[in-house]
mmCIF file as Biopython writes it, N, C-alpha, C and O atoms, coordinates in Angstrom:
data_model
#
loop_
_atom_site.group_PDB
_atom_site.id
_atom_site.type_symbol
_atom_site.label_atom_id
_atom_site.label_alt_id
_atom_site.label_comp_id
_atom_site.label_asym_id
_atom_site.label_entity_id
_atom_site.label_seq_id
_atom_site.pdbx_PDB_ins_code
_atom_site.Cartn_x
_atom_site.Cartn_y
_atom_site.Cartn_z
_atom_site.occupancy
_atom_site.B_iso_or_equiv
_atom_site.auth_seq_id
_atom_site.auth_asym_id
_atom_site.pdbx_PDB_model_num
ATOM 1   N N  . CYS A ? 1  ? 0.829   -1.186  0.000  1.0 0.0 1  A 1 
ATOM 2   C CA . CYS A ? 1  ? 0.000   0.000   0.000  1.0 0.0 1  A 1 
ATOM 3   C C  . CYS A ? 1  ? 0.878   1.257   0.000  1.0 0.0 1  A 1 
ATOM 4   O O  . CYS A ? 1  ? 0.625   2.202   -0.747 1.0 0.0 1  A 1 
ATOM 5   N N  . VAL A ? 2  ? 1.900   1.254   0.837  1.0 0.0 2  A 1 
ATOM 6   C CA . VAL A ? 2  ? 2.782   2.420   0.916  1.0 0.0 2  A 1 
ATOM 7   C C  . VAL A ? 2  ? 3.456   2.666   -0.432 1.0 0.0 2  A 1 
ATOM 8   O O  . VAL A ? 2  ? 3.496   3.801   -0.908 1.0 0.0 2  A 1 
ATOM 9   N N  . ALA A ? 3  ? 3.980   1.621   -1.042 1.0 0.0 3  A 1 
ATOM 10  C CA . ALA A ? 3  ? 4.643   1.765   -2.342 1.0 0.0 3  A 1 
ATOM 11  C C  . ALA A ? 3  ? 3.653   2.219   -3.407 1.0 0.0 3  A 1 
ATOM 12  O O  . ALA A ? 3  ? 3.972   3.080   -4.226 1.0 0.0 3  A 1 
ATOM 13  N N  . TYR A ? 4  ? 2.463   1.649   -3.399 1.0 0.0 4  A 1 
ATOM 14  C CA . TYR A ? 4  ? 1.441   2.026   -4.377 1.0 0.0 4  A 1 
ATOM 15  C C  . TYR A ? 4  ? 1.089   3.506   -4.239 1.0 0.0 4  A 1 
ATOM 16  O O  . TYR A ? 4  ? 1.082   4.238   -5.229 1.0 0.0 4  A 1 
ATOM 17  N N  . CYS A ? 5  ? 0.797   3.947   -3.013 1.0 0.0 5  A 1 
ATOM 18  C CA . CYS A ? 5  ? 0.415   5.346   -2.800 1.0 0.0 5  A 1 
ATOM 19  C C  . CYS A ? 5  ? 1.542   6.292   -3.209 1.0 0.0 5  A 1 
ATOM 20  O O  . CYS A ? 5  ? 1.298   7.329   -3.826 1.0 0.0 5  A 1 
ATOM 21  N N  . SER A ? 6  ? 2.764   5.931   -2.863 1.0 0.0 6  A 1 
ATOM 22  C CA . SER A ? 6  ? 3.910   6.757   -3.229 1.0 0.0 6  A 1 
ATOM 23  C C  . SER A ? 6  ? 4.041   6.858   -4.745 1.0 0.0 6  A 1 
ATOM 24  O O  . SER A ? 6  ? 4.274   7.941   -5.280 1.0 0.0 6  A 1 
ATOM 25  N N  . THR A ? 7  ? 3.894   5.738   -5.428 1.0 0.0 7  A 1 
ATOM 26  C CA . THR A ? 7  ? 3.971   5.725   -6.891 1.0 0.0 7  A 1 
ATOM 27  C C  . THR A ? 7  ? 2.890   6.598   -7.513 1.0 0.0 7  A 1 
ATOM 28  O O  . THR A ? 7  ? 3.107   7.213   -8.558 1.0 0.0 7  A 1 
ATOM 29  N N  . MET A ? 8  ? 1.732   6.653   -6.876 1.0 0.0 8  A 1 
ATOM 30  C CA . MET A ? 8  ? 0.615   7.444   -7.390 1.0 0.0 8  A 1 
ATOM 31  C C  . MET A ? 8  ? 0.717   8.919   -6.995 1.0 0.0 8  A 1 
ATOM 32  O O  . MET A ? 8  ? -0.154  9.712   -7.353 1.0 0.0 8  A 1 
ATOM 33  N N  . GLY A ? 9  ? 1.780   9.298   -6.255 1.0 0.0 9  A 1 
ATOM 34  C CA . GLY A ? 9  ? 2.014   10.693  -5.910 1.0 0.0 9  A 1 
ATOM 35  C C  . GLY A ? 9  ? 1.444   11.136  -4.578 1.0 0.0 9  A 1 
ATOM 36  O O  . GLY A ? 9  ? 1.382   12.335  -4.306 1.0 0.0 9  A 1 
ATOM 37  N N  . PHE A ? 10 ? 1.026   10.197  -3.741 1.0 0.0 10 A 1 
ATOM 38  C CA . PHE A ? 10 ? 0.467   10.539  -2.437 1.0 0.0 10 A 1 
ATOM 39  C C  . PHE A ? 10 ? 1.525   10.405  -1.351 1.0 0.0 10 A 1 
ATOM 40  O O  . PHE A ? 10 ? 2.436   9.584   -1.459 1.0 0.0 10 A 1 
ATOM 41  N N  . SER A ? 11 ? 1.403   11.213  -0.309 1.0 0.0 11 A 1 
ATOM 42  C CA . SER A ? 11 ? 2.385   11.198  0.775  1.0 0.0 11 A 1 
ATOM 43  C C  . SER A ? 11 ? 1.940   10.374  1.980  1.0 0.0 11 A 1 
ATOM 44  O O  . SER A ? 11 ? 2.745   10.094  2.868  1.0 0.0 11 A 1 
ATOM 45  N N  . ILE A ? 12 ? 0.678   9.987   2.018  1.0 0.0 12 A 1 
ATOM 46  C CA . ILE A ? 12 ? 0.150   9.222   3.149  1.0 0.0 12 A 1 
ATOM 47  C C  . ILE A ? 12 ? -0.535  7.965   2.622  1.0 0.0 12 A 1 
ATOM 48  O O  . ILE A ? 12 ? -1.291  8.009   1.652  1.0 0.0 12 A 1 
ATOM 49  N N  . ALA A ? 13 ? -0.253  6.842   3.285  1.0 0.0 13 A 1 
ATOM 50  C CA . ALA A ? 13 ? -0.924  5.577   2.976  1.0 0.0 13 A 1 
ATOM 51  C C  . ALA A ? 13 ? -1.593  5.081   4.248  1.0 0.0 13 A 1 
ATOM 52  O O  . ALA A ? 13 ? -1.067  5.255   5.347  1.0 0.0 13 A 1 
ATOM 53  N N  . GLY A ? 14 ? -2.742  4.471   4.093  1.0 0.0 14 A 1 
ATOM 54  C CA . GLY A ? 14 ? -3.453  3.910   5.233  1.0 0.0 14 A 1 
ATOM 55  C C  . GLY A ? 14 ? -4.008  2.542   4.895  1.0 0.0 14 A 1 
ATOM 56  O O  . GLY A ? 14 ? -4.535  2.325   3.804  1.0 0.0 14 A 1 
ATOM 57  N N  . THR A ? 15 ? -3.884  1.615   5.845  1.0 0.0 15 A 1 
ATOM 58  C CA . THR A ? 15 ? -4.451  0.282   5.652  1.0 0.0 15 A 1 
ATOM 59  C C  . THR A ? 15 ? -5.543  0.050   6.690  1.0 0.0 15 A 1 
ATOM 60  O O  . THR A ? 15 ? -5.447  0.508   7.828  1.0 0.0 15 A 1 
ATOM 61  N N  . GLU A ? 16 ? -6.577  -0.665  6.277  1.0 0.0 16 A 1 
ATOM 62  C CA . GLU A ? 16 ? -7.713  -0.947  7.152  1.0 0.0 16 A 1 
ATOM 63  C C  . GLU A ? 16 ? -8.227  -2.347  6.846  1.0 0.0 16 A 1 
ATOM 64  O O  . GLU A ? 16 ? -8.161  -2.805  5.705  1.0 0.0 16 A 1 
ATOM 65  N N  . CYS A ? 17 ? -8.735  -3.020  7.861  1.0 0.0 17 A 1 
ATOM 66  C CA . CYS A ? 17 ? -9.379  -4.338  7.702  1.0 0.0 17 A 1 
ATOM 67  C C  . CYS A ? 17 ? -8.478  -5.350  7.003  1.0 0.0 17 A 1 
ATOM 68  O O  . CYS A ? 17 ? -8.961  -6.154  6.206  1.0 0.0 17 A 1 
ATOM 69  N N  . ALA A ? 18 ? -7.202  -5.326  7.282  1.0 0.0 18 A 1 
ATOM 70  C CA . ALA A ? 18 ? -6.223  -6.310  6.820  1.0 0.0 18 A 1 
ATOM 71  C C  . ALA A ? 18 ? -5.820  -6.189  5.361  1.0 0.0 18 A 1 
ATOM 72  O O  . ALA A ? 18 ? -4.773  -6.713  4.984  1.0 0.0 18 A 1 
ATOM 73  N N  . GLY A ? 19 ? -6.610  -5.516  4.519  1.0 0.0 19 A 1 
ATOM 74  C CA . GLY A ? 19 ? -6.243  -5.497  3.113  1.0 0.0 19 A 1 
ATOM 75  C C  . GLY A ? 19 ? -6.690  -4.291  2.317  1.0 0.0 19 A 1 
ATOM 76  O O  . GLY A ? 19 ? -6.349  -4.174  1.140  1.0 0.0 19 A 1 
ATOM 77  N N  . GLN A ? 20 ? -7.444  -3.391  2.925  1.0 0.0 20 A 1 
ATOM 78  C CA . GLN A ? 20 ? -7.888  -2.203  2.199  1.0 0.0 20 A 1 
ATOM 79  C C  . GLN A ? 20 ? -6.797  -1.140  2.263  1.0 0.0 20 A 1 
ATOM 80  O O  . GLN A ? 20 ? -6.177  -0.933  3.306  1.0 0.0 20 A 1 
ATOM 81  N N  . CYS A ? 21 ? -6.569  -0.468  1.132  1.0 0.0 21 A 1 
ATOM 82  C CA . CYS A ? 21 ? -5.525  0.550   1.036  1.0 0.0 21 A 1 
ATOM 83  C C  . CYS A ? 21 ? -6.150  1.890   0.671  1.0 0.0 21 A 1 
ATOM 84  O O  . CYS A ? 21 ? -6.971  1.973   -0.242 1.0 0.0 21 A 1 
ATOM 85  N N  . PHE A ? 22 ? -5.757  2.930   1.386  1.0 0.0 22 A 1 
ATOM 86  C CA . PHE A ? 22 ? -6.230  4.284   1.125  1.0 0.0 22 A 1 
ATOM 87  C C  . PHE A ? 22 ? -5.022  5.196   0.976  1.0 0.0 22 A 1 
ATOM 88  O O  . PHE A ? 22 ? -4.028  5.038   1.684  1.0 0.0 22 A 1 
ATOM 89  N N  . CYS A ? 23 ? -5.108  6.154   0.053  1.0 0.0 23 A 1 
ATOM 90  C CA . CYS A ? 23 ? -4.014  7.092   -0.202 1.0 0.0 23 A 1 
ATOM 91  C C  . CYS A ? 23 ? -4.517  8.524   -0.056 1.0 0.0 23 A 1 
ATOM 92  O O  . CYS A ? 23 ? -5.691  8.801   -0.302 1.0 0.0 23 A 1 
ATOM 93  N N  . GLY A ? 24 ? -3.630  9.432   0.345  1.0 0.0 24 A 1 
ATOM 94  C CA . GLY A ? 24 ? -3.997  10.834  0.431  1.0 0.0 24 A 1 
ATOM 95  C C  . GLY A ? 24 ? -2.784  11.698  0.710  1.0 0.0 24 A 1 
ATOM 96  O O  . GLY A ? 24 ? -1.668  11.206  0.872  1.0 0.0 24 A 1 
ATOM 97  N N  . ASN A ? 25 ? -3.027  12.992  0.763  1.0 0.0 25 A 1 
ATOM 98  C CA . ASN A ? 25 ? -1.968  13.948  1.078  1.0 0.0 25 A 1 
ATOM 99  C C  . ASN A ? 25 ? -2.255  14.732  2.348  1.0 0.0 25 A 1 
ATOM 100 O O  . ASN A ? 25 ? -1.376  15.426  2.858  1.0 0.0 25 A 1 
ATOM 101 N N  . THR A ? 26 ? -3.469  14.632  2.861  1.0 0.0 26 A 1 
ATOM 102 C CA . THR A ? 26 ? -3.837  15.317  4.101  1.0 0.0 26 A 1 
ATOM 103 C C  . THR A ? 26 ? -4.679  14.380  4.957  1.0 0.0 26 A 1 
ATOM 104 O O  . THR A ? 26 ? -5.288  13.431  4.462  1.0 0.0 26 A 1 
ATOM 105 N N  . ILE A ? 27 ? -4.698  14.669  6.244  1.0 0.0 27 A 1 
ATOM 106 C CA . ILE A ? 27 ? -5.542  13.931  7.178  1.0 0.0 27 A 1 
ATOM 107 C C  . ILE A ? 27 ? -6.545  14.927  7.738  1.0 0.0 27 A 1 
ATOM 108 O O  . ILE A ? 27 ? -6.157  15.932  8.333  1.0 0.0 27 A 1 
ATOM 109 N N  . SER A ? 28 ? -7.828  14.655  7.552  1.0 0.0 28 A 1 
ATOM 110 C CA . SER A ? 28 ? -8.858  15.553  8.068  1.0 0.0 28 A 1 
ATOM 111 C C  . SER A ? 28 ? -9.943  14.743  8.751  1.0 0.0 28 A 1 
ATOM 112 O O  . SER A ? 28 ? -10.134 13.561  8.464  1.0 0.0 28 A 1 
ATOM 113 N N  . GLN A ? 29 ? -10.635 15.383  9.640  1.0 0.0 29 A 1 
ATOM 114 C CA . GLN A ? 29 ? -11.744 14.770  10.373 1.0 0.0 29 A 1 
ATOM 115 C C  . GLN A ? 29 ? -11.371 13.405  10.938 1.0 0.0 29 A 1 
ATOM 116 O O  . GLN A ? 29 ? -12.080 12.420  10.731 1.0 0.0 29 A 1 
ATOM 117 N N  . SER A ? 30 ? -10.261 13.361  11.645 1.0 0.0 30 A 1 
ATOM 118 C CA . SER A ? 30 ? -9.833  12.104  12.252 1.0 0.0 30 A 1 
ATOM 119 C C  . SER A ? 30 ? -9.560  12.329  13.730 1.0 0.0 30 A 1 
ATOM 120 O O  . SER A ? 30 ? -9.358  13.454  14.187 1.0 0.0 30 A 1 
ATOM 121 N N  . GLN A ? 31 ? -9.560  11.235  14.452 1.0 0.0 31 A 1 
ATOM 122 C CA . GLN A ? 31 ? -9.258  11.272  15.874 1.0 0.0 31 A 1 
ATOM 123 C C  . GLN A ? 31 ? -8.297  10.140  16.194 1.0 0.0 31 A 1 
ATOM 124 O O  . GLN A ? 31 ? -8.458  9.026   15.696 1.0 0.0 31 A 1 
ATOM 125 N N  . PRO A ? 32 ? -7.301  10.418  17.019 1.0 0.0 32 A 1 
ATOM 126 C CA . PRO A ? 32 ? -6.407  9.332   17.434 1.0 0.0 32 A 1 
ATOM 127 C C  . PRO A ? 32 ? -7.185  8.294   18.240 1.0 0.0 32 A 1 
ATOM 128 O O  . PRO A ? 32 ? -8.073  8.637   19.021 1.0 0.0 32 A 1 
ATOM 129 N N  . ILE A ? 33 ? -6.845  7.038   18.044 1.0 0.0 33 A 1 
ATOM 130 C CA . ILE A ? 33 ? -7.445  5.948   18.820 1.0 0.0 33 A 1 
ATOM 131 C C  . ILE A ? 33 ? -6.324  5.062   19.343 1.0 0.0 33 A 1 
ATOM 132 O O  . ILE A ? 33 ? -5.166  5.213   18.953 1.0 0.0 33 A 1 
ATOM 133 N N  . SER A ? 34 ? -6.668  4.163   20.204 1.0 0.0 34 A 1 
ATOM 134 C CA . SER A ? 34 ? -5.688  3.244   20.766 1.0 0.0 34 A 1 
ATOM 135 C C  . SER A ? 34 ? -5.058  2.390   19.671 1.0 0.0 34 A 1 
ATOM 136 O O  . SER A ? 34 ? -5.745  1.943   18.752 1.0 0.0 34 A 1 
ATOM 137 N N  . GLU A ? 35 ? -3.749  2.165   19.773 1.0 0.0 35 A 1 
ATOM 138 C CA . GLU A ? 35 ? -3.085  1.284   18.811 1.0 0.0 35 A 1 
ATOM 139 C C  . GLU A ? 35 ? -3.677  -0.114  18.845 1.0 0.0 35 A 1 
ATOM 140 O O  . GLU A ? 35 ? -3.575  -0.850  17.864 1.0 0.0 35 A 1 
ATOM 141 N N  . ALA A ? 36 ? -4.290  -0.489  19.951 1.0 0.0 36 A 1 
ATOM 142 C CA . ALA A ? 36 ? -4.900  -1.817  20.074 1.0 0.0 36 A 1 
ATOM 143 C C  . ALA A ? 36 ? -6.043  -2.014  19.081 1.0 0.0 36 A 1 
ATOM 144 O O  . ALA A ? 36 ? -6.395  -3.151  18.766 1.0 0.0 36 A 1 
ATOM 145 N N  . ALA A ? 37 ? -6.628  -0.917  18.583 1.0 0.0 37 A 1 
ATOM 146 C CA . ALA A ? 37 ? -7.720  -1.020  17.605 1.0 0.0 37 A 1 
ATOM 147 C C  . ALA A ? 37 ? -7.207  -1.498  16.248 1.0 0.0 37 A 1 
ATOM 148 O O  . ALA A ? 37 ? -7.969  -2.033  15.442 1.0 0.0 37 A 1 
ATOM 149 N N  . CYS A ? 38 ? -5.924  -1.303  16.003 1.0 0.0 38 A 1 
ATOM 150 C CA . CYS A ? 38 ? -5.302  -1.803  14.765 1.0 0.0 38 A 1 
ATOM 151 C C  . CYS A ? 38 ? -4.729  -3.180  15.085 1.0 0.0 38 A 1 
ATOM 152 O O  . CYS A ? 38 ? -3.594  -3.310  15.543 1.0 0.0 38 A 1 
ATOM 153 N N  . ASN A ? 39 ? -5.536  -4.193  14.835 1.0 0.0 39 A 1 
ATOM 154 C CA . ASN A ? 39 ? -5.176  -5.534  15.294 1.0 0.0 39 A 1 
ATOM 155 C C  . ASN A ? 39 ? -5.319  -6.623  14.231 1.0 0.0 39 A 1 
ATOM 156 O O  . ASN A ? 39 ? -5.326  -7.809  14.559 1.0 0.0 39 A 1 
ATOM 157 N N  . MET A ? 40 ? -5.433  -6.229  12.963 1.0 0.0 40 A 1 
ATOM 158 C CA . MET A ? 40 ? -5.615  -7.221  11.901 1.0 0.0 40 A 1 
ATOM 159 C C  . MET A ? 40 ? -4.315  -7.429  11.131 1.0 0.0 40 A 1 
ATOM 160 O O  . MET A ? 40 ? -3.759  -6.477  10.584 1.0 0.0 40 A 1 
ATOM 161 N N  . PRO A ? 41 ? -3.834  -8.656  11.087 1.0 0.0 41 A 1 
ATOM 162 C CA . PRO A ? 41 ? -2.629  -8.938  10.296 1.0 0.0 41 A 1 
ATOM 163 C C  . PRO A ? 41 ? -2.883  -8.668  8.814  1.0 0.0 41 A 1 
ATOM 164 O O  . PRO A ? 41 ? -3.985  -8.899  8.316  1.0 0.0 41 A 1 
ATOM 165 N N  . CYS A ? 42 ? -1.870  -8.182  8.119  1.0 0.0 42 A 1 
ATOM 166 C CA . CYS A ? 42 ? -1.995  -7.899  6.689  1.0 0.0 42 A 1 
ATOM 167 C C  . CYS A ? 42 ? -2.225  -9.185  5.900  1.0 0.0 42 A 1 
ATOM 168 O O  . CYS A ? 42 ? -1.679  -10.239 6.227  1.0 0.0 42 A 1 
ATOM 169 N N  . GLU A ? 43 ? -3.037  -9.078  4.867  1.0 0.0 43 A 1 
ATOM 170 C CA . GLU A ? 43 ? -3.318  -10.232 4.017  1.0 0.0 43 A 1 
ATOM 171 C C  . GLU A ? 43 ? -2.052  -10.771 3.357  1.0 0.0 43 A 1 
ATOM 172 O O  . GLU A ? 43 ? -1.876  -11.985 3.254  1.0 0.0 43 A 1 
ATOM 173 N N  . ASP A ? 44 ? -1.170  -9.877  2.911  1.0 0.0 44 A 1 
ATOM 174 C CA . ASP A ? 44 ? 0.027   -10.300 2.183  1.0 0.0 44 A 1 
ATOM 175 C C  . ASP A ? 44 ? 1.224   -10.592 3.078  1.0 0.0 44 A 1 
ATOM 176 O O  . ASP A ? 44 ? 2.177   -11.232 2.635  1.0 0.0 44 A 1 
ATOM 177 N N  . ASP A ? 45 ? 1.195   -10.136 4.326  1.0 0.0 45 A 1 
ATOM 178 C CA . ASP A ? 45 ? 2.310   -10.354 5.252  1.0 0.0 45 A 1 
ATOM 179 C C  . ASP A ? 45 ? 1.760   -10.355 6.670  1.0 0.0 45 A 1 
ATOM 180 O O  . ASP A ? 45 ? 1.621   -9.299  7.287  1.0 0.0 45 A 1 
ATOM 181 N N  . SER A ? 46 ? 1.452   -11.518 7.179  1.0 0.0 46 A 1 
ATOM 182 C CA . SER A ? 46 ? 0.797   -11.616 8.490  1.0 0.0 46 A 1 
ATOM 183 C C  . SER A ? 46 ? 1.693   -11.192 9.647  1.0 0.0 46 A 1 
ATOM 184 O O  . SER A ? 46 ? 1.232   -11.125 10.787 1.0 0.0 46 A 1 
ATOM 185 N N  . SER A ? 47 ? 2.974   -10.902 9.375  1.0 0.0 47 A 1 
ATOM 186 C CA . SER A ? 47 ? 3.845   -10.400 10.441 1.0 0.0 47 A 1 
ATOM 187 C C  . SER A ? 47 ? 3.663   -8.895  10.645 1.0 0.0 47 A 1 
ATOM 188 O O  . SER A ? 47 ? 4.200   -8.330  11.597 1.0 0.0 47 A 1 
ATOM 189 N N  . GLN A ? 48 ? 2.908   -8.245  9.753  1.0 0.0 48 A 1 
ATOM 190 C CA . GLN A ? 48 ? 2.627   -6.813  9.834  1.0 0.0 48 A 1 
ATOM 191 C C  . GLN A ? 48 ? 1.160   -6.593  10.197 1.0 0.0 48 A 1 
ATOM 192 O O  . GLN A ? 48 ? 0.321   -7.462  9.959  1.0 0.0 48 A 1 
ATOM 193 N N  . ILE A ? 49 ? 0.852   -5.433  10.773 1.0 0.0 49 A 1 
ATOM 194 C CA . ILE A ? 49 ? -0.527  -5.077  11.117 1.0 0.0 49 A 1 
ATOM 195 C C  . ILE A ? 49 ? -1.051  -4.087  10.081 1.0 0.0 49 A 1 
ATOM 196 O O  . ILE A ? 49 ? -0.382  -3.112  9.737  1.0 0.0 49 A 1 
ATOM 197 N N  . CYS A ? 50 ? -2.265  -4.357  9.591  1.0 0.0 50 A 1 
ATOM 198 C CA . CYS A ? 50 ? -2.892  -3.503  8.571  1.0 0.0 50 A 1 
ATOM 199 C C  . CYS A ? 50 ? -4.246  -3.006  9.049  1.0 0.0 50 A 1 
ATOM 200 O O  . CYS A ? 50 ? -5.281  -3.352  8.480  1.0 0.0 50 A 1 
ATOM 201 N N  . GLY A ? 51 ? -4.231  -2.198  10.089 1.0 0.0 51 A 1 
ATOM 202 C CA . GLY A ? 51 ? -5.453  -1.577  10.574 1.0 0.0 51 A 1 
ATOM 203 C C  . GLY A ? 51 ? -6.342  -2.521  11.352 1.0 0.0 51 A 1 
ATOM 204 O O  . GLY A ? 51 ? -5.909  -3.549  11.873 1.0 0.0 51 A 1 
ATOM 205 N N  . GLY A ? 52 ? -7.599  -2.131  11.409 1.0 0.0 52 A 1 
ATOM 206 C CA . GLY A ? 52 ? -8.608  -2.910  12.115 1.0 0.0 52 A 1 
ATOM 207 C C  . GLY A ? 52 ? -9.966  -2.531  11.578 1.0 0.0 52 A 1 
ATOM 208 O O  . GLY A ? 52 ? -10.075 -1.900  10.527 1.0 0.0 52 A 1 
ATOM 209 N N  . SER A ? 53 ? -10.992 -2.910  12.290 1.0 0.0 53 A 1 
ATOM 210 C CA . SER A ? 53 ? -12.352 -2.560  11.898 1.0 0.0 53 A 1 
ATOM 211 C C  . SER A ? 53 ? -12.576 -1.080  12.204 1.0 0.0 53 A 1 
ATOM 212 O O  . SER A ? 53 ? -12.553 -0.677  13.367 1.0 0.0 53 A 1 
ATOM 213 N N  . ALA A ? 54 ? -12.792 -0.279  11.178 1.0 0.0 54 A 1 
ATOM 214 C CA . ALA A ? 54 ? -12.964 1.175   11.312 1.0 0.0 54 A 1 
ATOM 215 C C  . ALA A ? 54 ? -11.736 1.839   11.929 1.0 0.0 54 A 1 
ATOM 216 O O  . ALA A ? 54 ? -11.854 2.857   12.610 1.0 0.0 54 A 1 
ATOM 217 N N  . ALA A ? 55 ? -10.553 1.258   11.690 1.0 0.0 55 A 1 
ATOM 218 C CA . ALA A ? 55 ? -9.306  1.814   12.213 1.0 0.0 55 A 1 
ATOM 219 C C  . ALA A ? 55 ? -8.221  1.700   11.146 1.0 0.0 55 A 1 
ATOM 220 O O  . ALA A ? 55 ? -7.961  0.614   10.627 1.0 0.0 55 A 1 
ATOM 221 N N  . LEU A ? 56 ? -7.598  2.817   10.825 1.0 0.0 56 A 1 
ATOM 222 C CA . LEU A ? 56 ? -6.537  2.846   9.815  1.0 0.0 56 A 1 
ATOM 223 C C  . LEU A ? 56 ? -5.161  2.863   10.470 1.0 0.0 56 A 1 
ATOM 224 O O  . LEU A ? 56 ? -4.925  3.600   11.428 1.0 0.0 56 A 1 
ATOM 225 N N  . SER A ? 57 ? -4.264  2.048   9.947  1.0 0.0 57 A 1 
ATOM 226 C CA . SER A ? 57 ? -2.842  2.192   10.250 1.0 0.0 57 A 1 
ATOM 227 C C  . SER A ? 57 ? -2.307  3.177   9.217  1.0 0.0 57 A 1 
ATOM 228 O O  . SER A ? 57 ? -2.440  2.946   8.015  1.0 0.0 57 A 1 
ATOM 229 N N  . LEU A ? 58 ? -1.707  4.267   9.669  1.0 0.0 58 A 1 
ATOM 230 C CA . LEU A ? 58 ? -1.227  5.305   8.745  1.0 0.0 58 A 1 
ATOM 231 C C  . LEU A ? 58 ? 0.286   5.256   8.610  1.0 0.0 58 A 1 
ATOM 232 O O  . LEU A ? 58 ? 1.009   5.006   9.574  1.0 0.0 58 A 1 
ATOM 233 N N  . PHE A ? 59 ? 0.748   5.502   7.385  1.0 0.0 59 A 1 
ATOM 234 C CA . PHE A ? 59 ? 2.170   5.518   7.074  1.0 0.0 59 A 1 
ATOM 235 C C  . PHE A ? 59 ? 2.464   6.782   6.277  1.0 0.0 59 A 1 
ATOM 236 O O  . PHE A ? 59 ? 1.746   7.108   5.331  1.0 0.0 59 A 1 
ATOM 237 N N  . THR A ? 60 ? 3.529   7.495   6.664  1.0 0.0 60 A 1 
ATOM 238 C CA . THR A ? 60 ? 3.907   8.713   5.946  1.0 0.0 60 A 1 
ATOM 239 C C  . THR A ? 60 ? 5.317   8.592   5.419  1.0 0.0 60 A 1 
ATOM 240 O O  . THR A ? 60 ? 5.821   9.518   4.783  1.0 0.0 60 A 1 
#
């Protein structure tokens, strides 16, 4: 997701629900939540965490 977003010209990548990827350049209307909410292993690499239910792991 991070590589894809970067290639597409975005500075922020976010993963949610183990496999959904979101890209952007700004973060708006968000609130910090506990890291424990990001608890789903990534579909392609289960050693990494890729968000949770209604929770994005963000990468810049």
